[in-house]
Backbone as CSV, one residue per row, in Angstrom:
resi,resn,N_x,N_y,N_z,CA_x,CA_y,CA_z,C_x,C_y,C_z
1,MET,21.803,17.979,-14.394,20.701,17.037,-14.371,19.917,17.250,-13.069
2,SER,18.632,17.486,-13.178,17.814,17.721,-11.995,17.268,16.385,-11.478
3,PRO,16.985,16.323,-10.169,16.458,15.072,-9.622,15.045,14.794,-10.129
4,THR,14.676,13.521,-10.101,13.344,13.124,-10.529,12.318,13.685,-9.545
5,PRO,11.288,14.357,-10.036,10.283,14.900,-9.123,9.494,13.774,-8.450
6,ILE,9.123,14.017,-7.214,8.330,13.049,-6.470,6.872,13.224,-6.866
7,LYS,6.246,12.157,-7.307,4.881,12.240,-7.795,3.854,12.126,-6.668
8,TYR,4.143,11.293,-5.677,3.200,11.044,-4.586,3.898,11.381,-3.269
9,GLU,3.925,12.658,-2.941,4.682,13.129,-1.779,4.180,12.546,-0.468
10,GLN,2.897,12.174,-0.394,2.360,11.582,0.833,3.133,10.320,1.212
11,LEU,3.624,9.609,0.214,4.305,8.340,0.469,5.682,8.526,1.102
12,LEU,6.163,9.758,1.168,7.441,10.027,1.820,7.279,10.199,3.328
13,ASP,6.056,10.338,3.793,5.771,10.522,5.215,5.433,9.166,5.840
14,LYS,6.449,8.545,6.458,6.297,7.206,7.022,5.150,7.136,8.028
15,THR,5.049,8.127,8.897,4.006,8.134,9.918,2.630,8.147,9.279
16,TRP,2.441,8.974,8.262,1.154,9.063,7.574,0.815,7.742,6.898
17,VAL,1.804,7.157,6.222,1.574,5.891,5.511,1.147,4.806,6.502
18,LEU,1.872,4.673,7.609,1.529,3.653,8.596,0.149,3.890,9.200
19,GLU,-0.176,5.138,9.457,-1.490,5.472,10.016,-2.603,5.080,9.037
20,GLN,-2.398,5.365,7.760,-3.393,5.028,6.740,-3.556,3.516,6.606
21,LEU,-2.435,2.794,6.703,-2.473,1.351,6.488,-3.002,0.585,7.698
22,LYS,-3.314,1.287,8.780,-3.969,0.632,9.916,-5.411,0.297,9.578
23,THR,-6.009,1.074,8.685,-7.426,0.879,8.354,-7.666,0.564,6.882
24,LYS,-6.636,0.626,6.065,-6.794,0.405,4.620,-5.766,-0.598,4.132
25,SER,-6.074,-1.246,3.040,-5.092,-2.119,2.401,-4.209,-1.254,1.497
26,ILE,-3.140,-1.840,1.019,-2.248,-1.141,0.087,-3.030,-0.716,-1.152
27,ALA,-3.884,-1.601,-1.651,-4.679,-1.298,-2.852,-5.637,-0.140,-2.604
28,GLN,-6.286,-0.127,-1.440,-7.221,0.954,-1.118,-6.493,2.290,-1.002
29,LEU,-5.341,2.305,-0.344,-4.581,3.547,-0.193,-4.104,4.039,-1.562
30,ALA,-3.623,3.128,-2.379,-3.154,3.509,-3.717,-4.283,4.161,-4.515
31,LYS,-5.459,3.566,-4.469,-6.601,4.111,-5.204,-6.973,5.489,-4.671
32,GLU,-6.939,5.652,-3.352,-7.311,6.924,-2.727,-6.403,8.080,-3.154
33,ILE,-5.099,7.811,-3.262,-4.179,8.903,-3.619,-3.859,8.928,-5.113
34,GLY,-4.416,7.984,-5.865,-4.209,7.972,-7.306,-2.856,7.437,-7.733
35,ALA,-2.276,6.591,-6.892,-0.954,6.022,-7.179,-1.085,4.545,-7.533
36,PRO,-0.111,4.007,-8.238,-0.120,2.558,-8.462,0.160,1.833,-7.143
37,ARG,-0.351,0.611,-7.027,-0.084,-0.170,-5.807,1.402,-0.361,-5.589
38,SER,2.153,-0.475,-6.668,3.601,-0.685,-6.535,4.282,0.493,-5.853
39,SER,3.761,1.700,-6.028,4.345,2.874,-5.365,4.116,2.822,-3.863
40,VAL,2.920,2.409,-3.464,2.630,2.282,-2.031,3.466,1.148,-1.448
41,GLN,3.562,0.036,-2.166,4.369,-1.092,-1.702,5.828,-0.676,-1.575
42,TRP,6.323,0.125,-2.493,7.699,0.620,-2.427,7.913,1.411,-1.139
43,ALA,6.972,2.309,-0.810,7.085,3.113,0.407,7.098,2.219,1.644
44,VAL,6.249,1.213,1.655,6.191,0.292,2.795,7.509,-0.454,2.937
45,SER,8.015,-0.994,1.838,9.258,-1.766,1.920,10.465,-0.887,2.218
46,ARG,10.431,0.353,1.783,11.569,1.255,2.005,11.616,1.794,3.429
47,TYR,10.489,2.173,3.968,10.466,2.891,5.236,10.044,2.075,6.446
48,CYS,9.439,0.925,6.255,8.885,0.174,7.380,9.751,-1.032,7.732
49,SER,9.860,-1.293,9.026,10.590,-2.469,9.495,9.777,-3.719,9.163
50,ASP,10.393,-4.877,9.349,9.683,-6.130,9.089,8.454,-6.258,9.975
51,ALA,8.567,-5.838,11.233,7.429,-5.911,12.154,6.298,-4.998,11.686
52,GLU,6.633,-3.814,11.205,5.620,-2.879,10.710,4.985,-3.415,9.427
53,GLN,5.797,-4.017,8.562,5.273,-4.573,7.316,4.326,-5.732,7.577
54,ALA,4.567,-6.490,8.643,3.710,-7.621,8.972,2.309,-7.166,9.367
55,GLN,2.158,-5.912,9.786,0.864,-5.393,10.203,0.049,-4.820,9.042
56,VAL,0.636,-4.721,7.880,-0.045,-4.142,6.726,-1.005,-5.158,6.124
57,VAL,-2.235,-4.713,5.849,-3.242,-5.581,5.226,-2.937,-5.659,3.734
58,LYS,-2.827,-6.871,3.254,-2.544,-7.072,1.834,-3.813,-7.554,1.155
59,GLU,-4.060,-7.033,-0.023,-5.265,-7.394,-0.772,-4.865,-7.723,-2.190
60,ARG,-5.380,-8.804,-2.682,-5.144,-9.183,-4.072,-6.479,-9.288,-4.774
61,VAL,-6.485,-8.930,-6.026,-7.701,-9.033,-6.822,-7.487,-10.149,-7.838
62,HIS,-8.378,-11.143,-7.808,-8.310,-12.256,-8.740,-9.450,-12.118,-9.737
63,VAL,-9.140,-12.198,-11.009,-10.167,-12.092,-12.036,-10.280,-13.455,-12.727
64,LYS,-11.484,-14.024,-12.654,-11.765,-15.291,-13.333,-13.005,-15.089,-14.172
65,LYS,-12.834,-15.160,-15.461,-13.903,-14.921,-16.420,-14.651,-13.654,-16.050
66,ASP,-15.892,-13.673,-15.700,-16.625,-12.451,-15.393,-16.784,-12.225,-13.899
67,LYS,-15.957,-12.876,-13.111,-16.091,-12.775,-11.659,-14.800,-12.214,-11.060
68,ILE,-14.938,-11.216,-10.201,-13.784,-10.638,-9.515,-13.881,-11.022,-8.047
69,THR,-12.822,-11.592,-7.527,-12.781,-11.994,-6.131,-11.698,-11.207,-5.429
70,ARG,-12.029,-10.637,-4.283,-11.031,-9.926,-3.494,-10.622,-10.819,-2.328
71,VAL,-9.321,-10.987,-2.179,-8.785,-11.788,-1.093,-7.966,-10.850,-0.221
72,THR,-8.316,-10.788,1.052,-7.605,-9.916,1.983,-6.970,-10.748,3.062
73,LYS,-5.691,-10.489,3.308,-4.983,-11.167,4.383,-5.101,-10.293,5.623
74,GLU,-5.851,-10.750,6.590,-6.060,-9.992,7.821,-4.960,-10.338,8.813
75,ILE,-4.707,-9.415,9.702,-3.697,-9.614,10.740,-4.283,-10.495,11.832
76,GLN,-3.562,-11.498,12.208,-3.975,-12.366,13.309,-3.458,-11.747,14.602
77,ALA,-4.339,-11.312,15.462,-3.922,-10.659,16.709,-3.732,-11.672,17.809
């Protein structure tokens, strides 16, 4: 039995992921590399400490009838 191939190899590079998430949300990074948000979130939860995870910008998309609202949680410095 061969191991499952890695689909998004960029997500295995913790340094790269953290660098990208300094300026992008999880949703933006996922869209950029063509991965589901859950894959980026998995990489963050697997490789990043709680302190590093607290610095990640989280974005949620809310859909109400014909209106899309983006809510971003910014880091309080």
